[in-house]
C-alpha positions as CSV (number, residue, x, y, z in Angstrom):
1,M,17.2,27.9,-8.4
2,L,16.3,25.2,-10.8
3,S,15.0,21.9,-9.4
4,T,18.0,20.1,-10.9
5,Q,20.3,22.5,-8.9
6,V,18.2,21.9,-5.8
7,A,18.5,18.1,-6.3
8,A,22.3,18.4,-6.7
9,T,22.5,20.5,-3.5
10,A,20.3,17.9,-1.7
11,A,22.7,15.1,-2.8
12,D,25.8,17.0,-1.8
13,T,26.8,16.1,1.8
14,S,29.6,18.7,2.1
15,D,27.2,21.2,3.7
16,P,24.4,19.5,5.6
17,R,22.5,22.7,6.4
18,E,22.3,23.6,2.7
19,G,21.5,19.9,1.9
20,L,18.7,19.7,4.4
21,R,17.2,23.0,3.2
22,A,17.3,21.6,-0.4
23,V,15.7,18.3,0.7
24,A,12.8,20.3,2.4
25,S,12.4,22.3,-0.8
26,L,12.2,19.2,-2.9
27,R,9.7,17.7,-0.5
28,T,7.5,20.8,-0.8
29,L,7.8,20.6,-4.6
30,A,6.9,16.9,-4.7
31,D,3.9,17.4,-2.5
32,T,2.6,20.2,-4.7
33,L,3.1,18.2,-7.8
34,E,1.5,15.1,-6.2
35,L,-1.6,17.1,-5.4
36,Q,-1.8,18.5,-8.9
37,Q,-1.6,15.0,-10.3
38,V,-4.2,13.6,-7.8
39,E,-6.6,16.4,-8.9
40,A,-5.9,15.7,-12.5
41,A,-6.6,12.0,-11.9
42,L,-9.9,12.7,-10.1
43,R,-11.0,15.0,-13.0
44,T,-10.5,12.1,-15.4
45,G,-12.6,9.8,-13.3
46,M,-9.9,7.8,-11.5
47,T,-10.9,6.4,-8.1
48,W,-8.9,6.8,-4.9
49,Q,-7.9,3.2,-5.3
50,Q,-6.5,3.7,-8.8
51,I,-4.6,6.8,-7.6
52,A,-3.3,4.8,-4.6
53,D,-2.1,2.0,-6.9
54,A,-0.3,4.5,-9.2
55,L,1.4,6.0,-6.2
56,G,2.2,2.7,-4.6
57,V,0.3,3.4,-1.4
58,T,-3.0,2.4,0.2
59,R,-6.3,3.9,-0.7
60,Q,-6.6,5.1,2.9
61,A,-3.2,6.8,2.8
62,V,-3.8,8.8,-0.4
63,H,-7.3,9.7,0.8
64,K,-6.1,10.8,4.2
65,K,-3.3,12.9,2.6
66,H,-5.4,14.6,-0.2
67,A,-9.1,14.4,0.4
68,R,-9.4,17.7,2.2
69,R,-6.8,19.4,0.0
70,V,-8.5,18.6,-3.3
71,D,-10.2,21.5,-5.1
72,P,-13.9,21.3,-4.0
73,A,-15.0,22.0,-7.6
74,I,-13.7,18.6,-8.6
75,R,-16.4,15.9,-8.8
76,I,-15.0,12.9,-7.0
77,P,-16.1,9.5,-8.3
78,G,-18.3,7.6,-5.8
79,K,-18.7,10.7,-3.6
80,R,-22.3,11.6,-2.8
81,A,-23.2,15.2,-3.7
């Protein structure tokens, strides 16, 4: 199912079970996309603070969510090797 169809299902309140499954699917998609963008940002040299600012969260929040999930081959600015 296309993400636009999933979003439409998530917004439709006529069948809450289907809607909730669609919301969970969108959450998984958003998490996956966020991690990909965080990794891309780190590859370009962005700091955790810059990433946090772009996401509208604290540096601590973005670091806690993604630090252990980031591809270990990515060189993170400010991290000691």
